[in-house]
C-alpha positions in Angstrom: 155.0 99.6 122.3 151.7 98.5 120.6 148.9 97.5 123.2 147.6 94.0 123.3 144.6 93.1 121.2 142.3 89.7 121.4 140.7 87.4 118.9 138.1 84.8 120.1 138.3 82.0 117.3 135.5 79.8 115.9 136.6 77.4 118.4 136.7 79.9 121.3 140.2 79.9 121.9 141.5 83.7 122.8 144.3 84.6 121.1 146.6 87.6 121.9 148.1 89.6 119.3 150.0 93.0 118.6 150.5 95.2 115.6 153.4 97.6 115.0 154.1 99.7 112.0 152.1 101.9 110.0 148.8 100.5 108.8 149.5 101.0 105.2 152.4 99.2 104.8 152.0 95.4 103.9 151.5 92.8 106.6 154.1 90.5 108.0 152.9 87.7 110.5 155.7 86.4 112.9 154.7 83.1 114.5 156.7 81.8 117.9 158.2 78.4 118.7 156.7 76.2 121.6 157.6 77.6 125.0 157.6 81.6 123.9 155.6 84.1 123.3 155.3 87.3 120.9 158.1 88.8 122.9 160.7 86.4 121.1 160.2 88.7 118.2 161.0 92.0 120.1 164.3 92.5 118.8 163.3 92.5 115.2 160.2 94.9 115.4 162.5 97.7 114.7 163.8 96.6 111.3 160.7 95.0 110.2 158.7 97.8 110.7 160.2 100.2 108.5 159.1 98.1 105.8 155.9 95.9 107.0 153.0 96.2 109.5 153.5 93.6 111.8 151.5 90.9 113.4 152.6 89.3 116.4 150.5 86.6 118.2 151.0 84.3 121.1 150.2 80.6 119.9 147.1 79.3 121.5 148.4 77.6 124.9 151.1 80.4 125.3 151.3 83.8 126.7 148.3 86.0 126.9 146.4 83.9 124.5 143.9 81.1 126.2 145.1 77.6 127.0 142.1 75.7 125.8 142.1 71.8 126.5 144.7 69.8 124.1 145.8 68.2 122.2 146.1 70.7 119.4 146.4 69.9 115.9 148.4 72.0 113.6 145.3 72.6 111.5 144.1 74.4 114.5 147.1 76.3 115.0 147.2 77.4 111.2 143.2 78.5 111.3 144.4 80.7 114.3 146.1 82.8 111.5 143.7 82.7 109.0 141.3 84.0 111.7 143.6 86.8 112.5 143.8 87.7 108.7 140.1 87.6 108.2 139.8 89.9 111.6 142.0 92.4 110.3 140.7 92.5 106.4 143.7 91.0 105.4 143.7 88.9 101.9 147.4 88.0 101.8 150.3 88.4 104.2 154.2 87.4 104.1 154.8 84.9 107.1 157.9 84.4 109.0 157.3 81.4 111.8 160.4 79.6 113.8 160.1 76.3 114.9 156.6 75.4 115.7 155.6 78.8 113.8 157.7 77.1 111.0 155.1 74.2 111.0 152.2 76.7 110.9 154.0 78.2 107.9 154.2 75.0 106.0 150.3 74.0 107.0 149.3 77.4 105.5 151.3 77.3 102.1 150.2 73.6 101.7 146.3 74.5 103.0 145.8 78.2 102.6 148.7 79.4 99.8 146.2 81.8 98.3 146.7 83.8 101.9 150.5 84.0 101.9 152.5 86.3 99.7 156.1 85.3 100.7 156.9 82.4 103.1 160.1 82.4 105.5 160.5 79.4 107.5 163.3 79.3 110.4 164.7 76.6 112.1 162.0 73.8 112.0 160.9 70.4 109.7 158.6 69.1 108.1 158.6 66.1 110.1 159.8 65.7 113.9 159.1 62.1 114.4 158.7 59.1 115.1 155.4 60.0 117.0 155.7 57.5 119.8 159.0 59.8 121.2 156.4 62.6 121.7 154.4 60.4 124.2 157.3 60.2 126.8 157.7 64.2 126.1 154.2 64.7 127.0 153.9 62.8 129.5 156.9 64.5 131.2 155.5 67.7 130.7 152.2 66.7 132.2 153.5 64.9 135.3 156.6 67.0 136.1 156.3 68.7 139.7 157.1 72.3 137.9 158.5 73.0 134.7 162.1 73.9 135.9 163.3 70.8 134.5 161.4 71.5 131.5 162.8 75.3 131.1 166.5 74.0 131.3 166.1 71.1 128.7 164.3 73.9 126.4 167.2 76.7 126.9 169.8 74.1 126.2 168.3 73.4 123.1 167.6 76.8 122.1 171.1 78.6 123.0 174.9 78.0 123.1 176.1 76.4 126.0 178.5 79.5 126.4 175.7 81.8 126.6 173.7 79.5 129.4 177.2 79.2 131.7 177.4 83.3 131.3 173.5 83.8 132.3 173.8 86.0 128.9 170.9 88.5 129.4 169.2 87.5 125.8 168.6 84.3 127.8 166.9 85.6 131.0 163.4 86.7 129.4 163.0 83.3 128.0 163.7 81.3 131.0 160.8 83.3 132.6 158.6 82.8 129.7 158.9 79.0 129.9 158.6 79.0 133.5 155.0 81.3 133.1 153.9 78.9 130.5 151.2 76.6 131.1 152.1 73.1 131.2 148.9 72.1 129.1 149.7 74.6 126.3 153.2 73.1 126.0 151.5 69.4 125.8 149.0 70.5 123.6 151.7 72.0 121.0 153.8 69.1 121.5 150.6 66.5 120.0 150.5 69.2 117.1 154.4 68.8 116.1 153.6 64.6 116.9 150.9 64.6 114.2 152.6 66.6 111.8 154.2 65.1 108.5 154.1 67.9 105.6 157.1 66.2 103.5 155.1 65.0 100.6 153.1 67.8 100.7 155.6 70.6 100.2 156.3 69.3 96.9 153.1 71.0 95.6 154.0 74.7 97.4 154.4 77.2 94.9 155.3 80.1 97.2 158.3 81.8 97.2 160.3 80.6 100.1 163.4 81.2 102.4 164.6 78.5 104.4 166.8 79.5 107.5 168.8 77.0 109.1 170.6 76.7 112.3 174.0 75.1 111.9 174.2 73.5 115.4 170.5 73.1 116.1 169.5 69.9 117.7 165.9 70.6 117.9 165.4 71.0 114.3 168.7 70.1 112.6 170.1 71.7 109.3 169.3 68.4 107.3 165.6 69.2 108.2 165.9 72.9 106.6 167.5 71.1 103.8 165.1 68.5 102.6 162.1 71.5 103.3 164.4 73.9 100.9 164.6 70.8 98.4 161.0 69.8 98.7 159.8 73.4 97.6 160.8 74.1 94.0 162.6 77.3 94.2 163.5 77.8 97.6 166.2 79.6 99.0 168.5 78.2 102.2 170.6 80.2 104.5 172.2 78.5 107.3 173.6 80.4 110.2 176.0 79.3 112.6 173.1 79.1 115.1 171.8 76.7 117.5 167.8 76.9 117.5 167.0 80.5 117.9 168.7 81.9 115.0 166.7 85.4 115.0 168.2 85.9 119.1 171.8 84.8 118.2 172.2 86.2 114.9 169.7 89.0 114.9 171.4 91.4 112.2 172.2 88.7 109.7 168.7 87.2 110.4 167.0 90.2 109.6 169.1 91.1 106.8 168.4 87.8 105.1 164.7 88.0 105.8 164.1 91.9 104.3 166.4 91.3 101.4 164.2 88.2 100.4 161.0 90.0 101.3 161.7 93.3 99.4 163.1 91.5 96.6 161.7 92.0 93.2 
């Protein structure tokens, strides 16, 4: 396992990141969902590093990254990626983001398309409104005595009920990560999603794009992925029989689809 590195951004956030794979390979950036860290991609590293140098990072407010005061804007999260690429001297990279990471990928596709080679958007949405519904979620996270209920809600939204009932080993690291996540990082990230509406802007995107949906996703419904794929000219859509973390539930199918797309001529 590679060691953890840190980047201090222009607005003084500290972003933790890891690099795996040979330095001469093309770069693939992996971007995580709210309430997770770069370890959500541990299962994919072996497959992806056969073909790519893999950059994983903890979004601001998560994992080993710092927790700047919120609320965060989606543009800040996108700029964090651009600054990472700049620090590594990489002009263009492939980008794979799930959920919040998918929002970041869409922002990059709209605002910095020259930095993205091919784009994979998994279990995400271009808009998760109306904005008012997020106010209660943000207040709830900030006011809770602890994050036990918050963690339980996240896990119920991420995994099949049968996995939770069986306490499947795949679930437990995510439970631990949620309970260790700073509530201000969660709330700040909720605000970034709350303020995001990329529906119209996506129509101008001209990047090769793969959209991966979860058939049983209650967070970012499969219909949201369909709308993204319809908005981006030429985008491909794959629907897996998954809930929200499709890379965990169907890792081989997920990896196969991503690699087929990224390696296609």
